[in-house]
N, C-alpha and C positions, 0 to 999 in steps of 0.2 A: 905796718903801713899799707902793704898790698892787701892784707886781709881786710882792713877797714874799707878799702876801695871796693873790694868784691862784695862785702856786706852791703855797702851803699848802693851798688849797682843792682843787686838782687832785691833790695827793699824798694828801689825806685819803681814807680808805676808808669812813668812817662813812656818808655819804650813799648811795653806790652799794650798800653792803651792806644798808641798810634797804630800798632799792628792790628788790633781789633777793629779800629775804625777803617783801616785799609781793606780788611777782609769783608767787613759789612758793605763798604762801598762797592767792592768788586761783585759781591752777590747781588746787590741792588741793580747794578748795571747789567748783569747777566739776565736777571728776571725781566728787566725792561726790554732788552733786545729780543728775548723770546716772545714776550707779549706783543711787541710791535710786529714781529715776523708773523705771528699767528693772526693778528688783526689784519695785517696786509693781505695775507692769503685769503682770509674769509671775505674781505672787501672785494678783492679781485674776482672771486667766484660769484659774489652777489652781483657785481656790475656786469659780468659776463652773462649771467642768467637774465638780467633785466634787458640787456642789449639783444639777446636772442629772442626774448618775448616781444620786444618792440619791433624787431625785424620781421618776425613771423606774422604779426598782426597787420602789416602793411600790404 
């Protein structure tokens, strides 16, 4: 009885599939956050350079 339940649990792919999706989602979120941070830093630097250029020209 218990052996059959263990066999069914090990053969079932619902649990591992959910874990795989959760790991993939976590990795996607991390990559998005890193990309947004890098893009924000680059944009901030670009706007600072433009601001300094416009201020120097006046």
